[in-house]
gemmi code that builds the backbone of each chain (N, CA, C; Angstrom):
import gemmi

chains = {
    "A": [
        ("MET", (0.671, 12.387, -9.843), (1.804, 12.085, -10.455), (1.533, 10.754, -11.439)),
        ("GLN", (1.871, 11.223, -12.622), (1.711, 10.197, -13.626), (2.825, 9.192, -13.687)),
        ("VAL", (2.540, 7.860, -13.918), (3.451, 6.863, -14.053), (4.008, 6.692, -15.583)),
        ("PRO", (5.298, 6.908, -15.740), (5.440, 6.779, -17.334), (5.198, 5.073, -17.660)),
        ("ILE", (4.865, 4.895, -18.842), (4.726, 3.695, -19.379), (5.571, 3.534, -20.657)),
        ("LEU", (6.623, 2.617, -20.775), (7.431, 2.433, -21.718), (7.167, 1.142, -22.448)),
        ("LYS", (7.170, 1.129, -23.797), (7.002, -0.148, -24.460), (8.400, -0.601, -24.983)),
        ("GLN", (8.706, -1.888, -24.609), (9.839, -2.405, -24.913), (9.746, -3.868, -25.502)),
        ("GLY", (9.775, -3.811, -26.772), (9.423, -5.064, -27.485), (7.980, -5.456, -27.302)),
        ("ALA", (7.707, -6.688, -26.679), (6.481, -7.040, -26.443), (5.912, -6.738, -25.166)),
        ("TYR", (6.724, -5.977, -24.466), (6.408, -5.698, -23.008), (6.217, -4.098, -22.793)),
        ("LEU", (5.260, -3.987, -21.729), (5.007, -2.647, -21.290), (5.747, -2.519, -19.850)),
        ("ILE", (6.496, -1.466, -19.785), (7.229, -1.438, -18.249), (6.797, 0.009, -17.864)),
        ("ALA", (6.091, -0.098, -16.634), (5.618, 1.171, -15.852), (6.598, 1.261, -14.761)),
        ("THR", (7.077, 2.299, -14.529), (8.146, 2.613, -13.566), (7.621, 3.680, -12.621)),
        ("VAL", (7.212, 3.416, -11.500), (6.715, 4.347, -10.491), (7.867, 5.162, -9.935)),
        ("GLN", (7.695, 6.458, -9.982), (8.812, 7.434, -9.809), (8.713, 8.046, -8.261)),
        ("SER", (7.483, 8.001, -7.750), (7.413, 8.639, -6.572), (6.118, 8.149, -5.758)),
        ("ALA", (5.926, 8.617, -4.788), (4.582, 8.139, -3.691), (3.427, 8.278, -4.811)),
        ("LEU", (2.431, 7.462, -4.774), (1.291, 7.501, -5.390), (0.007, 7.805, -4.480)),
        ("THR", (-0.943, 8.458, -4.932), (-2.035, 8.567, -4.040), (-2.999, 7.592, -4.763)),
        ("ASP", (-4.048, 7.172, -3.953), (-5.013, 6.294, -4.420), (-5.543, 6.564, -5.865)),
        ("GLU", (-5.896, 7.813, -6.109), (-6.252, 8.161, -7.353), (-5.399, 7.830, -8.370)),
        ("ASP", (-3.938, 8.041, -8.112), (-2.906, 7.873, -8.947), (-2.778, 6.245, -9.278)),
        ("LEU", (-3.102, 5.306, -8.255), (-2.988, 4.043, -8.483), (-3.904, 3.429, -9.393)),
        ("LYS", (-5.328, 4.053, -9.208), (-6.370, 3.600, -9.935), (-6.160, 3.938, -11.525)),
        ("GLN", (-5.469, 5.219, -11.717), (-5.337, 5.689, -13.040), (-4.105, 4.769, -13.610)),
        ("LEU", (-3.127, 4.413, -12.804), (-2.332, 3.392, -13.341), (-2.841, 2.152, -13.863)),
        ("ARG", (-3.591, 1.649, -13.015), (-4.399, 0.288, -13.287), (-5.045, 0.548, -14.608)),
        ("ASP", (-5.988, 1.408, -14.642), (-6.932, 1.685, -15.872), (-6.044, 1.859, -17.105)),
        ("THR", (-4.894, 2.696, -16.927), (-4.077, 2.842, -18.250), (-3.369, 1.562, -18.723)),
        ("LEU", (-2.885, 0.819, -17.807), (-2.232, -0.389, -18.016), (-3.156, -1.396, -18.653)),
        ("VAL", (-4.527, -1.536, -18.182), (-5.329, -2.346, -18.814), (-5.555, -1.994, -20.192)),
        ("LEU", (-5.745, -0.712, -20.458), (-6.292, -0.369, -21.840), (-4.854, -0.465, -22.886)),
        ("GLN", (-3.848, -0.069, -22.275), (-2.507, -0.224, -23.082), (-2.155, -1.543, -23.493)),
        ("VAL", (-2.505, -2.446, -22.663), (-1.976, -3.721, -22.961), (-2.719, -4.285, -24.180)),
        ("SER", (-3.963, -3.940, -24.441), (-4.486, -4.311, -25.743), (-4.135, -3.513, -26.894)),
        ("LYS", (-4.030, -2.330, -26.545), (-3.836, -1.215, -27.570), (-2.418, -1.777, -28.334)),
        ("VAL", (-1.371, -2.055, -27.569), (-0.065, -2.190, -28.107), (0.149, -3.722, -28.408)),
        ("ARG", (-0.883, -4.386, -27.983), (-0.815, -6.059, -28.094), (0.296, -6.496, -27.231)),
        ("ALA", (0.490, -6.103, -26.128), (1.620, -6.454, -25.276), (1.497, -7.870, -24.667)),
        ("ARG", (2.530, -8.668, -24.539), (2.492, -9.922, -23.828), (2.700, -10.028, -22.477)),
        ("GLY", (3.430, -8.918, -22.110), (3.657, -8.877, -20.601), (3.816, -7.502, -20.213)),
        ("VAL", (3.759, -7.303, -18.748), (3.608, -6.087, -18.157), (4.718, -6.016, -16.968)),
        ("ILE", (5.401, -5.167, -16.815), (6.306, -5.002, -15.362), (5.812, -3.824, -14.961)),
        ("VAL", (5.624, -3.883, -13.387), (5.378, -2.646, -12.701), (6.557, -2.559, -11.844)),
        ("ASP", (7.285, -1.471, -11.993), (8.447, -1.424, -11.169), (8.150, -0.441, -9.936)),
        ("VAL", (8.221, -1.085, -8.740), (7.767, -0.321, -7.505), (8.890, -0.025, -6.653)),
        ("THR", (10.123, -0.003, -7.253), (11.364, 0.274, -6.411), (11.270, 1.655, -5.545)),
        ("ALA", (10.529, 2.544, -6.267), (10.580, 3.847, -5.539), (9.539, 4.049, -4.671)),
        ("LEU", (8.722, 3.112, -4.264), (7.571, 3.064, -3.283), (8.072, 2.945, -1.955)),
        ("ASP", (8.061, 3.572, -0.894), (8.407, 3.323, 0.476), (7.284, 2.799, 1.391)),
        ("VAL", (6.091, 2.931, 0.697), (5.098, 2.280, 1.426), (3.890, 1.622, 0.380)),
        ("ILE", (3.780, 0.360, 0.711), (2.747, -0.386, 0.028), (1.745, -0.892, 0.878)),
        ("ASP", (0.610, -0.107, 1.083), (-0.471, -0.311, 2.016), (-1.572, -1.311, 1.400)),
        ("SER", (-2.473, -1.390, 2.095), (-3.677, -2.487, 1.723), (-4.240, -1.925, 0.366)),
        ("PHE", (-4.339, -0.535, 0.295), (-4.966, -0.273, -1.064), (-3.982, -0.394, -2.300)),
        ("ALA", (-2.912, -0.096, -2.150), (-1.846, -0.255, -3.062), (-1.850, -1.809, -3.474)),
        ("THR", (-1.762, -2.560, -2.478), (-1.649, -4.013, -2.729), (-2.732, -4.574, -3.423)),
        ("ARG", (-4.149, -4.003, -3.017), (-5.255, -4.413, -3.952), (-5.309, -4.166, -5.380)),
        ("THR", (-4.673, -2.977, -5.358), (-4.783, -2.215, -6.911), (-3.760, -2.923, -7.719)),
        ("LEU", (-2.532, -3.372, -7.072), (-1.510, -4.217, -7.850), (-2.023, -5.382, -8.350)),
        ("ARG", (-2.589, -6.145, -7.075), (-3.267, -7.393, -7.561), (-4.248, -7.262, -8.583)),
        ("ASP", (-5.185, -6.440, -8.707), (-6.291, -6.246, -9.596), (-5.641, -5.896, -10.959)),
        ("VAL", (-4.637, -5.190, -11.107), (-3.941, -4.981, -12.304), (-3.448, -6.359, -13.017)),
        ("ALA", (-2.798, -7.145, -12.064), (-2.246, -8.483, -12.653), (-3.327, -9.295, -13.157)),
        ("TYR", (-4.498, -9.363, -12.428), (-5.625, -10.308, -12.615), (-6.213, -9.638, -13.860)),
        ("MET", (-6.577, -8.360, -13.990), (-7.023, -7.791, -15.116), (-6.247, -8.208, -16.629)),
        ("ILE", (-5.000, -7.929, -16.341), (-4.154, -8.223, -17.497), (-4.088, -9.536, -17.741)),
        ("ARG", (-4.240, -10.589, -16.771), (-4.224, -11.870, -17.149), (-5.521, -12.313, -18.074)),
        ("LEU", (-6.602, -11.654, -17.585), (-8.016, -11.879, -18.319), (-7.678, -11.387, -19.627)),
        ("ARG", (-6.876, -10.421, -19.985), (-6.455, -9.661, -21.088), (-5.405, -10.848, -21.889)),
        ("GLY", (-5.060, -11.812, -21.345), (-4.108, -12.851, -22.027), (-2.503, -12.340, -21.914)),
        ("ALA", (-2.225, -11.513, -21.099), (-0.888, -11.092, -20.814), (-0.416, -11.386, -19.286)),
        ("GLU", (0.831, -11.286, -19.137), (1.395, -11.534, -17.818), (1.787, -10.414, -17.252)),
        ("THR", (2.000, -10.389, -15.842), (2.321, -9.009, -15.222), (3.246, -9.560, -14.031)),
        ("VAL", (4.566, -8.737, -13.910), (5.319, -9.076, -12.832), (5.539, -7.687, -12.153)),
        ("ILE", (5.401, -7.847, -10.721), (5.651, -6.712, -9.837), (7.166, -6.754, -9.552)),
        ("VAL", (8.039, -5.644, -9.747), (9.336, -5.939, -9.312), (9.803, -4.781, -8.491)),
        ("GLY", (10.786, -4.975, -7.798), (11.600, -3.985, -6.659), (10.967, -3.725, -5.597)),
        ("ILE", (9.945, -4.564, -4.894), (9.443, -4.431, -3.625), (10.494, -4.381, -2.531)),
        ("GLN", (10.806, -3.207, -1.915), (11.915, -3.088, -0.941), (11.736, -3.834, 0.272)),
        ("PRO", (13.037, -4.272, 0.917), (12.875, -5.213, 1.951), (12.016, -4.705, 3.322)),
        ("GLU", (12.134, -3.458, 3.458), (11.307, -2.913, 4.557), (9.762, -2.873, 4.190)),
        ("VAL", (9.525, -2.614, 2.870), (8.256, -2.634, 2.360), (7.445, -4.062, 2.464)),
        ("ALA", (8.380, -4.973, 2.018), (7.924, -6.490, 2.165), (7.633, -6.799, 3.658)),
        ("PHE", (8.518, -6.318, 4.636), (8.381, -6.540, 6.003), (7.103, -5.867, 6.606)),
        ("SER", (6.718, -4.773, 6.109), (5.423, -4.119, 6.582), (4.315, -4.836, 5.920)),
        ("MET", (4.425, -5.084, 4.656), (3.283, -5.834, 3.988), (2.833, -7.033, 4.765)),
        ("VAL", (3.874, -7.660, 4.988), (3.655, -9.121, 5.691), (3.004, -9.024, 7.189)),
        ("LYS", (3.674, -8.035, 7.814), (3.052, -7.668, 9.115), (1.424, -7.329, 9.217)),
        ("LEU", (1.310, -6.372, 8.109), (-0.062, -6.073, 7.873), (-1.132, -7.048, 7.625)),
        ("GLY", (-0.406, -8.062, 6.949), (-1.353, -9.307, 6.523), (-1.708, -9.282, 4.939)),
        ("LEU", (-0.890, -8.469, 4.196), (-1.043, -8.288, 2.883), (-0.327, -9.477, 2.003)),
        ("THR", (-0.750, -10.159, 1.193), (-0.101, -10.779, 0.165), (-0.411, -10.553, -1.320)),
        ("LEU", (0.510, -10.894, -2.291), (0.012, -10.620, -3.463), (-0.153, -12.119, -4.298)),
        ("GLU", (-1.055, -12.763, -3.631), (-1.295, -14.017, -4.178), (-1.624, -14.250, -5.393)),
        ("GLY", (-1.022, -15.141, -5.976), (-1.262, -15.377, -7.437), (-0.597, -14.336, -8.564)),
        ("VAL", (0.145, -13.607, -7.892), (0.864, -12.273, -8.536), (2.374, -12.682, -8.684)),
        ("ALA", (3.033, -12.617, -9.919), (4.404, -12.829, -10.012), (5.146, -11.704, -9.615)),
        ("THR", (6.141, -11.877, -8.762), (7.149, -10.677, -8.300), (8.610, -11.204, -8.774)),
        ("SER", (9.296, -10.049, -8.912), (10.744, -10.373, -9.030), (11.570, -9.472, -8.465)),
        ("LEU", (12.705, -9.492, -8.072), (13.772, -8.551, -7.399), (13.739, -7.433, -8.038)),
        ("ASP", (14.116, -7.541, -9.307), (14.347, -6.043, -10.172), (13.765, -6.152, -11.539)),
        ("LEU", (14.104, -5.225, -12.191), (13.639, -5.151, -13.537), (14.304, -6.227, -14.366)),
        ("GLU", (15.579, -6.475, -14.433), (16.293, -7.557, -14.982), (15.712, -8.887, -14.780)),
        ("GLU", (15.469, -9.234, -13.571), (14.747, -10.685, -13.191), (13.277, -10.537, -13.758)),
        ("GLY", (12.708, -9.426, -13.783), (11.379, -9.462, -14.225), (11.345, -9.589, -15.708)),
        ("LEU", (12.071, -9.133, -16.517), (12.361, -9.273, -17.728), (12.535, -10.740, -18.100)),
        ("ALA", (13.599, -11.318, -17.425), (13.756, -12.746, -17.624), (12.659, -13.771, -17.341)),
        ("TYR", (11.721, -13.397, -16.457), (10.672, -14.029, -16.023), (9.608, -14.081, -17.172)),
        ("LEU", (9.354, -12.805, -17.676), (8.657, -12.673, -18.910), (9.009, -13.417, -20.060)),
        ("ASP", (10.227, -13.360, -20.409), (10.938, -14.148, -21.453), (10.705, -15.643, -21.297)),
        ("ARG", (10.824, -16.292, -20.049), (10.648, -17.681, -19.826), (9.156, -18.033, -20.114)),
        ("LYS", (8.291, -17.115, -19.654), (6.837, -17.432, -19.788), (6.385, -17.298, -21.252)),
        ("ALA", (7.125, -16.439, -22.185), (6.849, -16.286, -23.535), (7.186, -17.477, -24.196)),
        ("LYS", (8.393, -18.080, -23.699), (9.051, -19.176, -24.412), (8.171, -20.375, -24.112)),
        ("ALA", (7.692, -20.608, -23.066), (6.778, -21.748, -22.627), (5.636, -21.603, -23.456)),
        ("HIS", (5.055, -20.458, -23.503), (3.855, -20.217, -24.241), (4.076, -20.663, -25.764)),
        ("GLN", (5.266, -20.324, -26.406), (5.302, -20.709, -27.795), (5.693, -22.303, -27.929)),
        ("GLU", (6.490, -22.906, -26.891), (6.549, -24.258, -26.897), (5.303, -25.050, -26.787)),
        ("VAL", (4.470, -24.580, -26.022), (2.936, -25.207, -25.975), (2.416, -25.140, -27.335)),
        ("ARG", (2.389, -24.107, -28.002), (1.697, -23.775, -29.211), (2.380, -24.643, -30.356)),
        ("ALA", (3.842, -24.676, -30.296), (4.488, -25.627, -31.256), (4.123, -27.145, -31.188)),
        ("HIS", (3.753, -27.568, -29.950), (3.520, -29.016, -29.662), (2.022, -29.298, -30.113)),
        ("ARG", (1.291, -28.336, -30.489), (-0.150, -28.479, -30.870), (-0.317, -29.019, -32.087)),
    ],
    "B": [
        ("MET", (3.300, 17.491, 15.741), (2.888, 17.771, 14.390), (1.524, 17.394, 14.039)),
        ("ARG", (0.754, 18.248, 13.415), (-0.523, 18.003, 13.033), (-0.822, 17.958, 11.465)),
        ("VAL", (-1.322, 16.935, 11.020), (-1.656, 17.054, 9.737), (-3.227, 16.892, 9.581)),
        ("SER", (-3.955, 17.785, 8.804), (-5.127, 17.701, 8.496), (-5.609, 16.660, 7.377)),
        ("ILE", (-6.534, 15.901, 7.526), (-6.698, 14.888, 6.452), (-8.126, 15.136, 5.853)),
        ("ASP", (-8.149, 15.341, 4.670), (-9.457, 15.527, 3.896), (-9.430, 15.207, 2.373)),
        ("CYS", (-8.379, 14.675, 1.988), (-8.160, 14.146, 0.617), (-7.058, 13.070, 0.627)),
        ("ASP", (-7.238, 12.486, -0.633), (-6.215, 11.454, -1.066), (-4.677, 11.957, -0.905)),
        ("SER", (-4.351, 13.086, -1.320), (-2.995, 13.400, -1.090), (-2.499, 13.886, 0.167)),
        ("ASP", (-3.494, 13.974, 1.076), (-3.116, 14.211, 2.580), (-2.661, 12.880, 3.218)),
        ("VAL", (-3.168, 11.664, 2.698), (-2.778, 10.496, 3.206), (-1.168, 10.330, 2.872)),
        ("VAL", (-0.904, 10.702, 1.759), (0.387, 10.593, 1.423), (1.439, 11.424, 2.169)),
        ("ALA", (0.631, 12.727, 2.236), (1.655, 13.837, 3.152), (1.758, 13.214, 4.648)),
        ("ALA", (0.781, 12.705, 5.116), (0.844, 12.345, 6.481), (1.797, 11.226, 6.666)),
        ("ARG", (1.861, 10.327, 5.749), (2.820, 9.099, 6.103), (4.273, 9.645, 5.823)),
        ("GLN", (4.419, 10.700, 4.799), (5.766, 11.200, 4.726), (6.226, 12.035, 5.879)),
        ("LYS", (5.369, 12.764, 6.623), (5.698, 13.423, 7.634), (6.145, 12.259, 9.005)),
        ("GLY", (5.262, 11.179, 9.005), (5.577, 10.185, 10.006), (6.936, 9.635, 9.707)),
        ("ARG", (7.100, 9.376, 8.500), (8.418, 8.967, 8.178), (9.511, 9.667, 8.503)),
        ("GLU", (9.376, 11.168, 8.261), (10.624, 11.980, 8.712), (10.710, 11.916, 10.295)),
        ("LEU", (9.635, 12.016, 10.905), (9.681, 12.032, 12.271), (10.481, 10.923, 12.861)),
        ("ALA", (10.066, 9.673, 12.356), (10.750, 8.305, 12.829), (12.288, 8.433, 12.461)),
        ("SER", (12.463, 9.095, 11.356), (13.948, 9.117, 10.961), (14.526, 9.922, 12.067)),
        ("GLN", (13.925, 11.169, 12.540), (14.548, 12.046, 13.430), (14.821, 11.341, 14.759)),
        ("CYS", (13.803, 10.450, 15.138), (13.893, 9.722, 16.290), (14.982, 8.633, 16.512)),
        ("GLY", (15.499, 8.471, 15.120), (16.621, 7.559, 15.005), (15.934, 6.130, 14.799)),
        ("PHE", (14.864, 5.795, 14.401), (14.312, 4.480, 14.166), (15.059, 3.986, 12.857)),
        ("PRO", (15.249, 2.635, 12.826), (15.775, 2.072, 11.624), (14.778, 2.093, 10.386)),
        ("SER", (15.259, 1.780, 9.215), (14.443, 1.997, 7.975), (13.131, 1.127, 7.948)),
        ("THR", (13.367, -0.040, 8.727), (12.197, -1.113, 8.795), (11.158, -0.290, 9.560)),
        ("ASP", (11.436, 0.153, 10.619), (10.616, 0.893, 11.480), (9.946, 2.100, 10.871)),
        ("MET", (10.779, 2.730, 10.228), (10.044, 4.026, 9.413), (8.975, 3.677, 8.424)),
        ("ALA", (9.276, 2.314, 7.650), (8.358, 1.842, 6.827), (7.136, 1.338, 7.479)),
        ("VAL", (7.393, 0.674, 8.774), (6.088, 0.266, 9.454), (5.279, 1.459, 9.872)),
        ("VAL", (5.903, 2.399, 10.519), (5.067, 3.654, 10.909), (4.463, 4.345, 9.848)),
        ("ALA", (5.064, 4.540, 8.726), (4.437, 5.286, 7.492), (3.137, 4.294, 6.980)),
        ("THR", (3.493, 2.979, 7.115), (2.398, 2.161, 6.412), (1.211, 2.310, 7.416)),
        ("ALA", (1.372, 2.239, 8.678), (0.305, 2.237, 9.745), (-0.404, 3.708, 9.642)),
        ("ILE", (0.242, 4.760, 9.381), (-0.423, 6.031, 9.261), (-1.135, 6.018, 7.913)),
        ("SER", (-0.686, 5.434, 6.852), (-1.479, 5.366, 5.592), (-2.646, 4.760, 5.754)),
        ("GLU", (-2.709, 3.559, 6.359), (-4.017, 3.022, 6.896), (-5.017, 3.837, 7.641)),
        ("LEU", (-4.496, 4.374, 8.630), (-5.465, 5.181, 9.536), (-5.984, 6.530, 8.737)),
        ("ALA", (-4.876, 7.163, 7.912), (-5.421, 8.341, 7.342), (-6.436, 8.001, 6.256)),
        ("ARG", (-6.308, 6.965, 5.436), (-7.168, 6.432, 4.485), (-8.562, 6.228, 4.864)),
        ("ASN", (-8.628, 5.487, 6.358), (-9.816, 5.259, 6.908), (-10.577, 6.720, 7.263)),
        ("ILE", (-9.930, 7.517, 7.715), (-10.521, 9.019, 7.668), (-11.060, 9.682, 6.548)),
        ("VAL", (-10.361, 9.377, 5.375), (-10.760, 9.897, 4.070), (-12.171, 8.976, 3.664)),
        ("ARG", (-11.905, 7.772, 3.773), (-12.881, 6.889, 3.380), (-14.442, 6.925, 4.123)),
        ("TYR", (-14.206, 6.983, 5.490), (-15.445, 6.921, 6.249), (-15.819, 8.018, 6.877)),
        ("ALA", (-14.929, 9.043, 7.286), (-15.325, 10.211, 8.059), (-15.179, 11.525, 7.052)),
        ("VAL", (-14.470, 11.503, 5.958), (-14.349, 12.547, 5.106), (-13.143, 13.474, 5.550)),
        ("ARG", (-13.125, 13.988, 6.724), (-12.136, 14.639, 7.238), (-11.844, 14.349, 8.736)),
        ("GLY", (-10.700, 14.761, 8.996), (-10.373, 14.474, 10.227), (-8.685, 14.960, 10.385)),
        ("GLU", (-8.133, 14.411, 11.472), (-6.598, 14.858, 11.546), (-5.646, 13.722, 12.158)),
        ("ILE", (-4.421, 13.914, 11.841), (-3.562, 13.004, 12.279), (-2.389, 13.765, 13.167)),
        ("ILE", (-2.201, 13.392, 14.339), (-1.362, 14.016, 15.166), (-0.171, 13.167, 15.511)),
        ("LEU", (1.253, 13.589, 15.266), (2.341, 12.810, 15.263), (3.147, 13.461, 16.366)),
        ("ARG", (3.736, 12.624, 17.353), (4.746, 13.155, 18.442), (5.774, 12.177, 18.822)),
        ("LEU", (6.783, 12.588, 19.250), (7.810, 11.652, 19.861), (7.325, 11.505, 21.376)),
        ("VAL", (7.399, 10.326, 21.802), (6.975, 9.979, 23.323), (8.243, 9.286, 24.024)),
        ("GLN", (8.086, 9.398, 25.247), (9.145, 8.588, 26.108), (8.439, 7.852, 27.057)),
        ("ASN", (8.735, 6.654, 27.509), (8.392, 5.991, 28.612), (9.511, 5.009, 29.042)),
        ("ASN", (9.740, 5.395, 30.417), (10.991, 4.586, 31.037), (12.064, 4.659, 30.310)),
        ("GLY", (12.610, 5.724, 29.660), (13.859, 5.942, 29.005), (13.588, 5.216, 27.494)),
        ("LYS", (12.505, 4.616, 27.314), (12.206, 4.199, 25.872), (11.614, 5.384, 24.844)),
        ("ARG", (12.219, 5.549, 23.829), (11.750, 6.539, 22.899), (10.871, 5.931, 21.640)),
        ("GLY", (9.837, 6.605, 21.438), (8.931, 6.185, 20.394), (8.134, 7.158, 19.608)),
        ("ILE", (7.313, 6.805, 18.836), (6.395, 7.679, 18.008), (5.057, 7.302, 18.374)),
        ("GLU", (4.266, 8.475, 18.518), (2.946, 8.304, 18.599), (2.063, 8.858, 17.538)),
        ("VAL", (1.127, 8.071, 17.138), (0.306, 8.503, 16.039), (-1.223, 8.587, 16.596)),
        ("VAL", (-1.821, 9.866, 16.517), (-3.199, 9.829, 16.938), (-4.079, 10.264, 15.722)),
        ("ALA", (-5.018, 9.329, 15.337), (-5.847, 9.826, 14.223), (-7.282, 9.748, 14.708)),
        ("SER", (-7.814, 11.084, 14.408), (-9.043, 11.249, 14.931), (-10.221, 11.962, 13.992)),
        ("ASP", (-11.358, 11.644, 14.138), (-12.232, 12.282, 13.159), (-13.615, 12.368, 14.009)),
        ("ASP", (-14.453, 13.308, 13.461), (-15.832, 13.406, 13.937), (-16.881, 12.661, 12.943)),
        ("GLY", (-16.356, 11.851, 12.391), (-17.187, 11.217, 11.257), (-18.390, 10.202, 12.017)),
        ("PRO", (-18.926, 9.335, 11.295), (-20.031, 8.563, 11.742), (-19.780, 7.542, 12.776)),
        ("GLY", (-18.550, 7.165, 13.091), (-18.086, 6.077, 14.122), (-18.347, 4.762, 13.734)),
        ("ILE", (-17.656, 3.873, 14.376), (-17.710, 2.409, 14.140), (-18.955, 1.791, 14.846)),
        ("PRO", (-19.996, 1.369, 14.351), (-21.104, 0.601, 15.097), (-20.559, -0.577, 15.969)),
        ("ASP", (-19.719, -1.437, 15.427), (-19.003, -2.571, 16.088), (-17.657, -2.599, 15.901)),
        ("VAL", (-16.900, -2.158, 16.829), (-15.540, -1.967, 16.857), (-14.802, -3.514, 16.847)),
        ("GLY", (-15.497, -4.270, 17.687), (-14.894, -5.740, 17.588), (-15.020, -6.354, 16.221)),
        ("LEU", (-16.014, -6.040, 15.458), (-16.263, -6.586, 14.240), (-15.008, -5.963, 13.200)),
        ("ALA", (-14.880, -4.566, 13.395), (-13.890, -3.651, 12.659), (-12.513, -4.227, 12.789)),
        ("MET", (-12.308, -4.955, 13.886), (-10.915, -5.449, 14.207), (-10.533, -6.744, 13.726)),
        ("GLN", (-11.717, -7.340, 13.158), (-11.650, -8.721, 12.628), (-10.886, -8.524, 10.980)),
        ("ASP", (-9.842, -9.501, 10.822), (-9.408, -9.491, 9.422), (-10.387, -9.844, 8.530)),
        ("GLY", (-10.493, -9.129, 7.556), (-11.422, -9.466, 6.470), (-12.715, -8.745, 6.401)),
        ("TYR", (-12.943, -8.105, 7.543), (-14.259, -7.337, 7.711), (-14.129, -5.744, 6.991)),
        ("SER", (-14.986, -5.550, 6.024), (-14.914, -4.265, 5.595), (-16.276, -3.773, 5.140)),
        ("THR", (-16.522, -2.553, 5.286), (-18.064, -2.092, 4.908), (-17.908, -1.375, 3.672)),
        ("SER", (-16.449, -1.286, 3.047), (-16.244, -0.309, 1.794), (-15.798, -1.246, 0.756)),
        ("GLY", (-15.802, -2.478, 0.838), (-15.426, -3.376, -0.346), (-13.734, -3.305, -0.279)),
        ("GLY", (-13.215, -2.922, 0.770), (-11.637, -2.915, 0.938), (-11.180, -4.389, 1.320)),
        ("LEU", (-10.114, -4.594, 1.658), (-9.511, -5.963, 2.157), (-9.957, -6.238, 3.326)),
        ("GLY", (-10.332, -5.300, 4.320), (-10.493, -5.405, 5.676), (-9.363, -5.753, 6.669)),
        ("LEU", (-8.334, -5.010, 6.202), (-6.927, -5.474, 6.765), (-6.501, -4.153, 7.637)),
        ("GLY", (-7.149, -3.047, 7.257), (-6.519, -1.737, 7.744), (-6.418, -1.789, 9.248)),
        ("LEU", (-7.405, -1.907, 9.988), (-7.399, -1.793, 11.542), (-6.523, -3.051, 11.907)),
        ("PRO", (-7.028, -4.290, 11.836), (-6.154, -5.342, 12.487), (-4.830, -5.361, 12.031)),
        ("GLY", (-4.514, -4.891, 10.779), (-3.318, -4.932, 10.220), (-2.413, -3.833, 11.053)),
        ("THR", (-2.866, -2.712, 11.092), (-2.310, -1.635, 11.869), (-1.914, -2.188, 13.511)),
        ("ARG", (-2.855, -2.607, 13.939), (-2.501, -3.197, 15.335), (-1.313, -4.200, 15.090)),
        ("ARG", (-1.242, -4.951, 14.328), (-0.092, -5.901, 14.103), (1.279, -5.133, 13.892)),
        ("LEU", (1.196, -4.179, 13.150), (2.364, -3.366, 12.754), (2.849, -2.641, 14.039)),
        ("MET", (2.078, -2.108, 15.095), (2.362, -1.181, 15.915), (2.520, -1.803, 17.309)),
        ("ASP", (3.210, -1.521, 18.174), (3.397, -1.857, 19.472), (2.130, -1.659, 20.491)),
        ("ASP", (1.629, -0.631, 20.399), (0.455, -0.225, 21.202), (-0.643, 0.286, 20.239)),
        ("PHE", (-1.853, -0.013, 20.706), (-3.110, 0.156, 19.858), (-4.315, 0.505, 20.708)),
        ("GLU", (-4.882, 1.721, 20.485), (-6.118, 2.011, 21.272), (-7.167, 2.426, 20.351)),
        ("ILE", (-8.390, 1.902, 20.463), (-9.236, 2.720, 19.567), (-10.502, 2.980, 20.507)),
        ("THR", (-11.213, 4.212, 20.176), (-12.509, 4.400, 20.876), (-13.235, 5.123, 19.858)),
        ("SER", (-14.604, 4.504, 19.614), (-15.377, 5.173, 18.633), (-16.721, 5.170, 19.210)),
        ("ASP", (-17.332, 6.521, 19.151), (-18.639, 6.630, 19.529), (-19.590, 6.581, 18.229)),
        ("PHE", (-20.452, 5.758, 18.264), (-21.351, 5.799, 17.010), (-22.018, 7.180, 16.890)),
        ("GLY", (-21.817, 7.799, 15.644), (-22.528, 9.153, 15.442), (-21.660, 10.216, 15.875)),
        ("LYS", (-20.527, 9.855, 16.595), (-19.617, 11.086, 17.062), (-18.332, 11.061, 16.405)),
        ("GLY", (-17.754, 9.937, 16.068), (-16.358, 9.775, 15.625), (-15.747, 8.794, 16.110)),
        ("THR", (-14.356, 8.790, 15.778), (-13.311, 7.688, 16.096), (-12.036, 8.299, 16.281)),
        ("ARG", (-11.437, 7.574, 17.218), (-9.942, 8.043, 17.568), (-9.118, 6.755, 17.792)),
        ("VAL", (-8.109, 6.943, 17.119), (-7.141, 5.418, 17.244), (-5.801, 6.147, 17.651)),
        ("ILE", (-5.355, 5.752, 18.628), (-3.808, 5.878, 19.257), (-3.004, 4.718, 18.874)),
        ("VAL", (-1.862, 4.904, 18.397), (-0.743, 3.943, 18.075), (0.526, 4.165, 18.470)),
        ("ARG", (1.274, 3.529, 18.990), (2.717, 3.852, 19.253), (3.618, 2.632, 18.943)),
        ("ARG", (4.844, 3.236, 18.332), (5.930, 2.140, 17.953), (7.072, 2.460, 18.776)),
        ("TRP", (7.804, 1.806, 19.605), (8.737, 2.029, 20.527), (10.128, 1.573, 19.796)),
        ("ARG", (11.212, 2.472, 20.012), (12.515, 1.934, 19.470), (13.104, 0.829, 20.108)),
        ("ARG", (13.575, -0.079, 19.384), (14.098, -1.354, 20.053), (15.340, -0.945, 20.629)),
    ],
}
model = gemmi.Model(1)
for chain_id, residues in chains.items():
    chain = gemmi.Chain(chain_id)
    for i, (resn, *xyz) in enumerate(residues, 1):
        res = gemmi.Residue()
        res.name, res.seqid = resn, gemmi.SeqId(i, " ")
        for name, pos in zip(("N", "CA", "C"), xyz):
            atom = gemmi.Atom()
            atom.name, atom.element = name, gemmi.Element(name[0])
            atom.pos, atom.b_iso = gemmi.Position(*pos), 0.0
            res.add_atom(atom)
        chain.add_residue(res)
    model.add_chain(chain)
structure = gemmi.Structure()
structure.add_model(model)
structure.setup_entities()
């Protein structure tokens, strides 16, 4: 199951449409890390609203995506973690430490905009 | 219900079957996600460590309580030290090491038997509140 990745302005938006196998998750990770440099994206949103399970492997892969993209100089936000998924993740002991999360796509975009603005201000003051 | 596990996509299939069964049993959506997540961890362990095995899902009753039982078994290499494998953060495969201890936290009942060289069987249950 391929995850469609859309470019919107300086951002890439990956919208997960259905359950992903471990192989699908790895492919998503690799594609995003490559795409972010290719299109010179400043931010990446991974929308996981459609996922009914985020287990240890999915958590680790999402975390890796965010860390790898940060090393490429862009920001990542995971959006749309469902309440029952959040409950199961915490019970299992999974955290997305150091990874930005937002309620939904709209909040995720607002987060990236704030980050981009702060980045510009820092540059302007130099 | 029996799901044979020998590849990545079987992990997804098993947890979807578990979710369906939990839904039939009248579990609330939080419990459905909990059961599906536990199945996902157990099924992945089979693929990763034993290559193949099976997951059996069934509805169970105890003193009028209804629940769902998941039996994950394989005849893979077994776990040399079960105590160690139950510790948070211990992994021999470079994973997070949360699969087994996390599954125990997710479910109400948890039993594991592993014979080194013969295989592993994990039985978990979640009861309806």
